[in-house]
N, C-alpha and C positions, 0 to 999 in steps of 0.2 A: 080273490078269494076272501071272505069276511072272516075272520078268525073269532071263533066266539069267547065271550069273558068268563075264564075260569075262576075269577076272584071269590064269588061266593062260594063255589065247589072246593076250592083250596082251604077258605077257611074254616069249611065244615070238615074237612079232613084232619084238621089238625087236634090232636089228642090232648095237647097242652096249651096254655096261654102263649101269647104273642112273644111275651118278655118273661122268662122264667128267672125267677131271684130266689134267693136264699137269704132274707134280708136277717141282718142280726138283731137282737134285740137289748135294749137298755132303759131305763127309767126306775121310778118308785119301786121299791120291793114288794108292795102290796098288789102290783098288776101280775107278781109271778106266782106260780104254785110250785113252791119248792119241795123235791121230795128227797132231796138226800145234801147234807153239809158236812164239811171239813173246815174246822178253824185253823187257821192260819196262823193267827195272831189275836189274841185278847188283849194285848197292850198291858201286860202286867207281870210276869215274870222275865219278859224281855225289854225291859225298860232299859236304857243307858246306866250304865256302872256310875255312880258318883264319883268325880275324880280319878275316872277309869284312865285305861292305857292312852296314851297319846303319842303322836308323831310331828315330826319337823317336816315340813315342806317349804322348801328353799327354790328360788329360780334366780339363776346366776346368770345375767345377760352377758352374752359374747365373750363368754369365759373359757374359749378355746380357740385355738387358730386351726387353720386346715391348709395343707399344702397343695399345689396345683392338682397334683396326682389324686387327692382326695376329693376334689370338687366336682361337679356335675355341671356342665354347660350344654348348649346346645349350638353344634356344628354349623357353619353356614352350607350351602350347596341346594341345589334341586329347588331354587327360589327361595328359599329362607335364608335369611340374614342371621348372622351370627349372634347370639345371645351371651355377653359375657357371663363370665362364672362366677361373679360375686354371690356372696352367701351370706346369711345372718341368721341368728337364733339364740339358742341358749342351753345350758346344763341344769336340767332340773333334781334335785336331791330329795328323797323321802327316806326318813332315818327315825324309825320307832325308837322311843323311850323304853328304857327297861330297870326300873328302879331307878337307882341315881346314874346308870351307864345308859349304854344304846346297844339296839338289838340289830346289829351288823348283817347278821344270817336272813333278817325280814327287810332289809332294807334295798332301795333301788335307787340307781343312778341312770338317767338317761340324758343323751346327746340329742338334740334335733335342730339341725342347721337345714334351712330352706334356701333352694336356689331355683334352677331351672328343674331339679328334682329336689328331694327331700333325702337327707343323709341322717340315718339314725344309728345309735350304738348305746347298749344298755348293758348293765351288770350291777351285782349288789356291791355297797360301797366294803371297802376294807378299813380297820382301824389303822391310823398312821403309826409306823413301828417307833418313831421317835417323839412326835408330839400329838397324842392321841387327843380326841375330844374329850371335853370335860364341861360339867355343868356346875356351877357355885352361884345358888340364890337364882337371881334372874338371868346370870350372865353365861353364856355358852361360848367357849374359846378352845380352840387347838385346830387339829388339822385331821382330815378324812382322805382316804386314796380312792380314784376311780380308775380301774384298769380298764382302758379304753380299747377296744378293737374294732376299728371301722370296717365296713364292708369293703368286699371286693368290687372293682369294677369291672362290668361284662363278665367275660370269663378268665379273667387275669386272676393273680393271686392276691389274696387280702394283705393291707398293709401289716408291717410289723406292730404288734400290740405294744403300748406304753402306759406307764402311770401317768396320772393327772392329780396331783396333790392340791389339796383345796384348803386353805386355812380360812378360818371363820372367826369373827368377832362378833357376836350377838347379843342382843339385850331382849327379852322378853317382858313386853309390855304389859299394862294392866288393862287397856284397851282392848276390847273384842271387836271383830268384824260385825259389821250388818251388811247392807247393800253395798258392793263395790263395782262402780261403772267399769266397764271395758275400757282401759286406756286407750286402744287403738281400735275401734270398731271397722275402720276403713279395712284393716288387713284381714283375709278372708279365714274361717275357722280351720282349713288345713294347713293355713300357714302361720298360725300363731295358737298360742294357750289361751282358750276361751274359758276356762274353769274357774269359778268363783272361790274365794278362800273363805274358811270359818275357823273359830277359836280365837286364840290371842293374836295380836299383831306383834311383829318383830321388828326390829330395827338392826343396822349394822352393815357391815362391809365384808367383802371376801377379796381372797388373793390368791390366784391360782399359777402353779409352777408345771409346765409341760416338759417332761424330761423325755428326748429323744434325740436320737442321733450326736449323743455327746454333747448336747447344748440344753439350756432350759430357757424356756420362754414365760416370763412373768406378766401377767395380766392383771388388773385389780379392778374392783368398781362396789357400787352398792348393791346390796340383795334388792330382788324386785319387790315393788309393794305390795304385791300379792303373796308373798311369803309369809307363812303361818305357822303356829304350834296348836294342832287341832286334836280332836278325838280320832282315835283309830278304828277301823271297822273289825270288829272280832266277832267270831260265829256266836249265835245265840241272843244277841243284844242289837237293840237300834243304835246306828250312829249316824251323824249328820255328815251329808255330802253336800257342798255347795253352802250359800249364805243362809246356812239355817241353825236355829238354837233349838235343843230337845231339853223338855223337862216332865217329870211326872206331874199330871194333870190333877189340878183339886177336882175330886168327886171321881178320880180314877181314869186310867186311860194315858196316852202320850200327848201332852201338849206340842203342838208344832207351831214355829215361829218362822215363817219363810219371809226372808227379806228380797219378796221380788222386785223387780225394776219400777223406778216412781216415772218413768217416761218409757216409751216405745222402745224394746230393744229386740235383739235377734231372738228367733223363734225357738232357739235352744236354752234360752234363759231358765232354769229350774232349780229347785231346791228340795231335797229330799231326806227321807230318815230309811235309812238301809239296815236290812237285816240279813246277814248270812246264815241260811239254815242248818242246823247241825248235820241233819241228812235231807238229801234231794227227797222231794215229794211227787207222788205221781197223781197229776190232775186229769187224767184223759178220761175218766168217767161222768167229769164236770162239764157244765155248759157256760159258766161263767164265775165271776168275782163279786160278792156282796161287801160292802163296805159303808160301816156306821160311823158317823162323826158327829161332832158337838161343836158348835160355833155360837159364842156369846152375841157376837156382830155379824149381821148378814152381809155377804160379800157377792150375793147374788139375788136375783129376784126382784119383783116391783119396788122395793124399798132401796136398791143398790144404784147410786148414781155414780160409779165409776166407769171406766172407758168399756171395758169387758165385763162379763160374769165371770166369777172366779169358782173352780171345782177343785176338789180334792182328787189329786192324781194317782194311779196306782201301776206299779212295773214290776213285771217278774222276769226271772232270768233263766234261761236253758242252763244245764249244767256244762260248764266249759264254754259259752258260746254267748249269744247275743241277748239283750234285754228286749222286751217287748212291753209295751207302755200304752197306757189309755190317759189321754189327757183330764178328762172328765169323767169320773166316775161316780160322785157324789158332789152335787151341787152345794156350795155353803150358804144355805138360804136363812140361817140361823135355828138354833135350837138345835135337837137332836134329828137327825136326818139318816135314813138307810136306803140305798140306791143298789141297784144290780147293773152291771155292764156284760155283756157277751165277750166271751173270749175272741172272738172272731175281730173284735174293735182294738185288741191288743196288737200294736203294729211295731215292727222294726223301726229303727232310725231315732229320731227325735220327736218327743224328750227321751232322756235316759240317764240315770245314775250314774253310767260312764265307769263303773269300778269294775274291773276284772271281765267286762265282756267283749266277744270278738265278733268278726264276721259271723253272719248266719249262712250255713251253706244250703240251705233249703227254700229260703225266703219264707217260710210257714213255721209258726210256733209248733214247736213239738213239747206238748206239757207232761211227757212221760219222765222227765227229770227236773223238776224246777228247783234251783238251789239257792235262790235268794228273792227276797220280795221288797218292796219299798212303797212307801206313800210320801205325798209331797205335793209341790204345787208347780205347775206350768204355765204361767201367765204372763207373757212377754209384752202386755197391751199397756202397761204402765200403771196399774192397779196400785201399786207400793207394798208395804209389808201386812201379809196375811197371817192371820192366827186361828187354829182350829186344834180340836182334840181329837184323836183318834181312837175308838174305841173297839172296833172288831173287825177282821177282815177276813173272810170265808170264801171257800170254793163252793159253788152251790149247783145243784142239777134240777132242772126242770122240764127237759125234753127225754123222749124215748132212748134216744141216742146222746152219750156224751161227746164234747168237742173232738177229743183224741181218739173216739172210736171210729172203726172204718164202717162206712155204709154196706149194707148187705144189697141193696137193689140195684138192678142193672138201669143204666141212663139209656134213654132212649132219645137220640139225634134223628130227626127228620129233613130232607133235603127235597125241593121241588124243583125240579130242573126247568120247569114252564113258568115259573114267577121270578120273573128279572125286576131286582128292586132297585128304583132310582130314588135317591135321597136330595131332596131340594134340587132335582134335575140332574144329579150326578148318578149315573148308573154303574162306571167304570170303578174298577180299584185303580188308584193314582199310581202309575208305574215308579213316580219318583221318590215314594216311601220306602224304598229298599235302597236308596244311595249310599253313597261313600263321601265322607271329608278325605281329600287327597293331601295326605301329608308328606311332602317330597314330590319327587318327579315319577311319573309312570314310566318306566324304559321297556319299550317293545321287546329289545333285546338285552337283556342284563347281561354284564360281563361275569357275575357270579351270582348263584343262586345258594350259597353256603348259608347257613344260620339262619334259613327260611323254614317253614313249617312244612311237615310231610305232605299236607294237603295242595301245597304249591309246588313242590318238587316232582310228586308223583303224578300219573295218568288219571283223569283226563287234563289236568292242567299243564304238567310236564315242564314247569319252570317258564312257561309263557304267560306274561302278563294280560295279554290279548285273549289268550285262551280263557283266562280266568274270568273276564269281563263277559264273554259271549257266553259262558257257562252259567254265570249266576245274575246275569242281565239287571244290574242296579236300576237301571231307568232315570236315573240323575247322578251328576259328579259336581263336588264342590272344591276347585281349587283354589289358592290362596296365595296371594303375591303381597310381601311386604315391600311397598314401594315408598312409603313416605306420603305425606300430602302436601304437595306444594304443584304450583304450576309447571316444573320440570320434570314432573313424573310421569307424567302420559305414556311415555313411549315404554315405560318399564311392564306396561300391562300388554302381556301377548296372547292371552286367551290359550285354549287347550287345544292340542293335535286333533284334528277332524276324524283322522282315524281312530284315535283311542277313544274319542266321544261316541262315535258309532258302534264300536265293539261293546261299550256299555248300554247300548240302546239309550243314549243320552245326549245325541246331537241337538236335541231341541231342548234340553233340560239341563246344560251346564251352569252354574251358581257359582260364578266368579267373585270372589272376595278381593277387593282392596282396600287395603289397610296400611297402618303407620308400620316404622321400622322395628319398634321392640313393645311388645304389650306391658311390660311391667314399667319401663321407664315413664318418668314425669312427661306428660305429652307438652309437645312445644307450644302449643296454645296457651298453656298456664304462663309462659313468660313473653309470648308475643302480643297477647290482648293485655293492654292496661287497665284496671277497674278502679284507679284514684277517683275518677268524676263519671257519671253517667254518660256525660258526651264522649269522653276519652274510651269508654267500653264500647259504645256502639260504634265509633270510629275504627277502632283496632280491630274489632272483632270483624267488621265488613272488608277490612283491608286482608287479615287473614283468609276469610272465606272466598275474597277474589280470586286466592290462588288457586284453591279447591275449583273454583268454575271454570276456570282457566284448564285446568288438569283435565277435568271430565267433558269439557268439549273436545279436546285432543283424544279422548279416549273414544267420543262418539264418532269423532271421524273417522276411525280404523275399526269400527264394530260391525257386529251382523245388519246387513241390510238385504231385504229379500230379492232386490234387483243387481245392485252393486256387488254386494259380499255375501252371497247365499251360505258359502261355505265357512263363513266364520262361526266361532262358538261362543262369542262374547254376545249373549242376548239377554242374561240375567246379571245385574251388579248388586251385590251387597255391599253397602258404602261402610267401612270401617268395623273391621272385626272386633268384638268383645270391648267397646268403649266404655263398658262398666268398671273396668281396670281402673279409669278416671279415679274412681272412688279413693283408692287407697292414696291419693295425694290430695283429698279434700278432707278440712277439718282437722289438719294435723298441725296447724300453725306453723313454725320453723322448726319442726322435728327432724333430727338429723340422722335418723334411722331410715335405713334402705327400705323402700317399698316392693323390692323384688330384685331379681337378678337384672343387673345392667343398670340399675338405678343407683347412681353413684353416692347417694345420702341424703335421701329424703328432699326437704324443702329449704335446707339449710342458706340462710340468705338470700331466699328468692319470696316472690310474691305468694303470699298465702290466700287459699280461697277456702271458703266456708258456706256452709249450707245447714240451716238448723232443722232442715225437713230429712237430711240423709240419716240413716242409723244403723245401717250395716256396710258391707262391702258393696253395695250396689247404689249407685248413685241416686238422687231425687231429683228435686226442680232443675236445680243448677245444671246437673249432667245431661238432664232431659233437653231442656232448652236449648244449651250449648250445641248438645249434637244436631237438632233440630236446626239451627242457623248454618252449620254445616252441610246438613244433608240437602236443604234447600238449594243452596250454592252446589252442589253436585247435581243434583238434578235439574237444575237451571241450565248448566254448563252443557251437559247431554243433551238435554232438548234442543240448544242450539244448532247441533250437528247432526241428531239422529233420532227421529219420531219414533223408531220402531223398538229400542232398547229398554227395557224394563229396569228400575232400580228401587231397592227397598232396603231396610234395616229393622232394627238396632242392634241385633245380635244379642238381644236383651234374655233376662232371666225366665225361667218358666213362668206363664201368667198367673199361676196361683201361688208361687213361691211367698213366703212370709204372709199366706193368707189373703193373698191378694194385695198386699200392701205395695208392692213394688210395681203391680199394675197402676196402680193410682197415682203412687208419688215419681215415678221415672218413665214409664210407658207413655202415660196420657199427655204429660207436659210435651213429650216429642210430637205425638199424634195431633194435639191442639194446634199445634203451630205447622205442622208439615202434612195435615190431612188430605189438602189439595194437590200434594205431589207424590205420596207415596203409592207405590203400585202393589207392594206385597210386604208383609212384615216377616223378620226372620228372629228366631229364638234358640237358645241353647238349653239343653238339659241334662243334667248327668246325676246318676244315683237316683234316689227317690223311689216312690212306687210307680211301676210302669204304667199302671191303669189311669194314674191321676193327669197325665198331659192331654188327653183328650178333653178332660173336664175343664181345663185350663182354655183350650182351643173354643169349647162351647162359651165359656165365661166370657172370654176377650169379645167375641162375636156378638154376643147379646149386650155387653156393656158398651162399645163402640156405637152399636145400632142405636141405643139409647140415649147415647150422649152427644155424639158427632153425627148421627145419621147416616152412618158409612160402616161397611165392615170390608177386610181385607183376605186374599188368600195367605197362607201361612206356610213359610218355609222353616222346617228346622236346620239348620246348617251345623250343628254337631249333637252328639247325642252319645250316651254309651253309659255302663254300669263300670266305671274303672275303680272304685272303691271297694266291691264287694267282693274281695277275694278269700278263697275259702282256707282256714288257719292251718288244716293238717292235723292239729292236735294228735291223737292216736293214730291218724291214716298215714299211708306211705305218702311220698312228695306226688308218687303217679294219681294216687286216687284224690289227694287235694286239688291237681289240676284237673281232673275229672269234672270236681264240683264247680271249679271256677269256670271252665268252659261251659258247662249246664248253665249256671248262673248268666253269663254273657248271653248264650243263646235265648234262654226265657225271657230275659230282660227286654232284649231287642225285638223279640217276635210278640211280645204281650203287648209293647208299646205299640207297634206297627198295626197289631189286630185292632186295638181300642181306636185307632184313628181310621181304619176301614169302616168299622162298624158303625162308628158314631158320627164322625167328623170328615168323611172322604170329600164332601162338598168344600171343606175348609183347609183340609191339608194338603197342600201342593206337593210337597217333598220333605224327606227326612235325611239325614247324612250321619252315618254312625263314623264314630271316631275310632279307627282310621284305617284308611287304605295305604299302607306305608311302602315308601320305595324298596324295591323297584315296581311294586304294585302287588302287594301283598296283605291279606287280612293274618295278622299273626296268631290271632287266638282260634284255635280249631272250632271251639263252640260257635264262633261268630259265621267261620266257613261252612260248617253243617248248617246252619239254621237258614243262610242264605241260599245254599244250593237246595234244600229241600223245599224252600219257598218260591223258588222261580218259577212254578208254575202258577203262582197264586195271582193270575192278570186276566184282564177282562171284564165282563160283566157280572156284577154280584147277583148271586141267586139265592132265593129264600132257603134260611137255615134255622133250625129251632131246636132246642135241647129242653128235655123233660126237668133237668137240674142246672142251676147255675154255675156248678163245679167244671162240666163240660162245655167248653166254648167253642160252638162252630163256625165256619166261615167257607164260603162255598163261592165260585166262580165258573162262568163258562169262557173259555179263552182258548188261545192255539195248541193247548195240550188236550183239550175235551173238558169234561165236567171235574174240576179239581175242587175235591172236599178235605177240608182242613178240621182237624179237632185238638183242643187243647185241654189237656186234665189240669185244669186251674187250682189242684187240691194236694195235699200231702198223703192222699190214700191213692193205692190202686182202684182203678175202677173198670168194672164191665160195660162194655158199650154196644148197642144194637144200633145198625144204621139203616133207614128207611130211606130209599132214594127213588123218589117218585118221577116216571117218566124217564128212566135212565136203565142202561142195560150195560152188562161187563164191557171194558174196553179190551182193546189189543196189548196194551201196554204191560211190561213184563220189569219188576214185580208191580202188581197194581195198589200195593200198598206198602209203604215206608213209614218208618218213625225214627225221629230222633228224641233221645230218651238218654239219661243216666242209668247205667247198670250199675247198683251200688255194690251187688255181689262181685260182679267182674272189675268194678272200679274203672269204667271208661266211659266217656261220652260219645255217642257214634250214632250214625244213621244203619239201619238195619230192616231187613224186609219183615213184614208180619203176615202169617197166613191168614186168610180169610175165606168164608164159603158164603157164597153168592145164593140166593134161591130167588125165585120171582115171587111176586105175590100180586094182588089185585091192582095196584098201581104203578109198581114198578120192580124195584128187587129189595130184598131184606139181606143184609149183611152180618154176619156174626162174626168174631176175631178168635183166633188160637189163644190169645192171652190178653189178660187186661191192660188197659194203659197205666204206666207207672206215672208216678206224680212228676208234674211239669212236661210230661210227655207230648211232642208235636207229631200228630199223626196225618198222614195225607194218603187219599184214595182218589184214584183218577176212574172215572168212568164215561160213558158214552151218553149224550143226550139223545133223546128221541121226540122232543117235544117241540111245539110251537111256542115260541116267546110271546108271553103275555106281561105287558109291563104293569108294574105295581109300584104306585107312587105315595112316597111320604114326604109330606110338606112340613117344614118346622116354623112355627109362628111364636116368635119371641114375645115373651112380659117385658114390659120397660122398666122393671125394678131389678137391680143388679147390685152386687155388693153391698147386701143391704143388712146391717145388723138390726133383728127384730127383738124388742124387750117383752118381757112377760105381762100379759094382761092387755095387748093392744092388737090391733087389726090395722093393717097397712093397705091402702088402696092401690091398684096399679091397673093395667090394663094390657091384654094381649092384643099385639100388633101384627092383624093380618098380613100374609105374604102376598104380595102381588098375582092374582090372578086365582087365588084359593076359593073354592065353593065347598062351603062346610055342608051342604046338599048332598055332594057325592060320596060323603066318609063313610066307609065299610068299619072301619076300627081306628080306636084314637089312644093316644097314651100322653101322660103329662111328664115330661122331662125335666128333671131337677138336678142342681148340684147344691148342696147345703152342706153345713157344718153343726156339729153338735146339736141335732134333732135328738129329742128322746121319744120314747113311745108314748102316745097319746100328747104330745105336746102341739104340735102344729098341724094344720090344715090349711088347703086353699081351695076358694069356694068361688064359684061364678055367679055374679050378682043377678039378680031375677030369676034365677033357676035354683033348683034343690039339688044341685049338683056341688057335692062336699068331698073333696079328696084328700083324706089322712097323710100326711107325709111320714115315709118310714124313718127309723132311727139311722143316723149317719155317723161318720167318723169324726173324732175331735180333733186328732193330731195333724200338725203341719205336713205340707207335702202329700197329702193321702185321700186327696179327694176323689170322690166316685161319681159317675153318671148313674142317677137311678131313674128306671123307665117305671110308671106307674100305669097298667091298664085300666081304661074307664070302662065300665060295665054297660050292657046294651042298653040299658035305660038311659044311662047319661049319655051314650053316643047319639040316641035318638033325640035326646033334648038338644044336644050339640048342633046336630044338622040343621036345627030352625034357627041358628045364628044367623045376623045379619053382617056380612064380610064388608059392608060398606064403612062400617065405622069400627073402631077399636070395642073389643071386648071386655067390659068392665069385671076385674076380680078382686078378690082381697085375701089376704095372708093372715091367720089368726095365728097369735101365740097365748097359750094357756096362763092364765097368772100364776099357775102351782107351779110353774116350773122355771127356769133359770134364763130362758132366751136362745136364740139361734141364728145363724147368718145364711142368708139366701143369696148364694153367688149367682144363679140364673135360673130361668124357667121357661119352658116352651110349651106348647101345645102342638102336638105332631098328629096329624090327621093322614090316615091311611085311605086309598083309594085306589 
């Protein structure tokens, strides 16, 4: 029987656009009709106090010892090798000056030592009872006391507190700080202090006296080079944070000199003028911030010849919480400029002034109590020193509803059970996206379940790891083996028990990672390979690689073969876990500092490796190319004995980290050398905006197609938000835990959701960190999220929303028609669900929701009542309560429709990772996907990933047609990219249908000369039929 095409009917039934969007606005102030404004600063009465209050900030490297019981190591067992408990770190002292003395009540001493885990202790300093600190002219001498209380290990008692006496002999120098390079950029920011000094430089030494157990341990050394005497942040006045100098501006305002990096630096490199407000202000009724600045010299625009345009950044802080910042509010185009940025463009993370802020419990900006503001510069691209005058900062309103005011209208969601959506030939939800990184050993019969979460101990899991796997259906598992990389290590690769893999629906999707013994230690190849001459380098590198080739030939001989070894789970091999750790040993000369736990002391007396293209803790050309040589050897060894097993790598950083620079400098050197051997790519991402990673998948696919003519499936092999732990502040510990659980649930779901919606043809698997021995998800929020989404399998079904804040996804699978909705907003929202060609299901309860109940202080799954009424095309569903912020809601129905395939075909532009300058037009071309027939198109969208587009700045034009598509404003911050879908109108679709798919479609990207330029990461023309 011939099934009629329902596509025209379905399109006609949709009451809202194919892709609903709530686009943020930004651009010149003249484009906005402002109806209300609140001055946050006119930069007059709040200028810095001349010779105002100051404070000492001292860094004392290795100023304390730690006993074995106070260190944290990683014990061996379960396939994981011992990581020794070597630790390294420093004591930081912040001591305000008060008249001729010191304000100990406002002081802070902090101990941060890093090993396999981080050890912290902090307390106010105390004056020394016998030799108190004193200042005479430029000399500061005497002692202070740090009462050290180290944290408890696990559930044991905390160690006894003890006094650490610190003797200081300091001289205040006349020289002031400008830009100070990171002394060790290869050490990541969570293991070293990346803050930049300001104010006057100091010289001198310290001596510490560690008094405990009837003995005194004495240590001494020089103060760290970033120690300084700087301005102190006080309420009501602007103060410098980072490498910044502030002064009254000629002609009024605040003169800001930002000593930005003269060469490419970490994306967090920023300079700020910070003001703590006398009282919090409520900005809920406003939509954005308006900043007026003046710059004698342009740092952006057509005349700017620097590496990237510079804009004035603004940050605001929630009371007792996180900073939210926008990297470019007003471009420094020269002269006086007034621009506006939507509050939706102010994001958590970096850049940030970093003073007093903590983790954000809700992910979304709460503008009801803003207690600090800041203006500054975040330009890590190498532009050097920047100067501008800040003249006025205001909160402004231009819309009917303010950013923080809850919307009143009901959101309508429509699902059509008949329309099965295929994206680039992929109609299915990739089951591997719900997978786990397995940390330790899964034990089907654990000896003990003490100290495991209630979700593991109680029914339906009841302490059985296999029951957990069957319940949650991860679809993929990623075990890891620390084998070492040499010819004799093949036998250590054992694979995963097929019974365990089958319980997790992962028998065909076990990603087995083979890696070295210790992530932190200097890799063996750095000593085995000799680089004194090019000939020696090539010879010794090949000798080292030969051992890897032999190893992988041995692995292949015992791995999966559909005929000889069909039960084996060794089907996918990831080569070398996180070789980006090599960066810690590059560009360090003969440094004697440890690069991490298990590293005995850096490069002392060893061959140094240098790479001028590496600028952070991620390698660049050297690391990428060296990895490629080893990867090729592993591939070739595997191919000798087994043509069936697939191999991939580099378990590298998120593709758009550092604005895509790691993709250029690290990923591409690897792929250029290994493109004919790679079967799939593997990446890791932690923290960051969970909707940004799909944008990276789109970008790397477009980029490698344009540069290499190839694209690969992508496996994420580690992901989670391990940093955003709710601080608790006025809440109870239980309430803080509930916020943390919701953060984990939201982060992981949002990430998976975007990969399904936008990149299901590219994303093969994802592994949350982690499923811990004996087989538990330690965080209840993670468990609840994976349990609720266990029905999100099968074929993707059409789903649309009238507002971008409610994001639906639907699939027809074993459980029926499973519809999921996410309230991706800070406000409760009422939703009506229209399900076409569907009826009520027999499942009880038909609607479940995972959310944070702020009143009750818990994160849990609970049933939600709903009313189902038939309508002309299916059913109309209303719910007993609105969706809470970040709530994930699941509805199960039964489809009564014939499946009508609906195809979306993506055609990439060959322009990627491009920086477009003002006043230019850049030619490019859409490369048609094989088999594309534009004449069959019924709808089309332009998909883009951009950075720093302002309203009216940019447009994409199709040559030879009247099609001109303005690009919407986009985010400016690092690690925050979004995929934006722009629907073409009916006339544009009609024109596009006439295109000749036998040759590329010429396009051009225009950038208006009145703006500062923007970045185009990728673009594609998506045709619907």
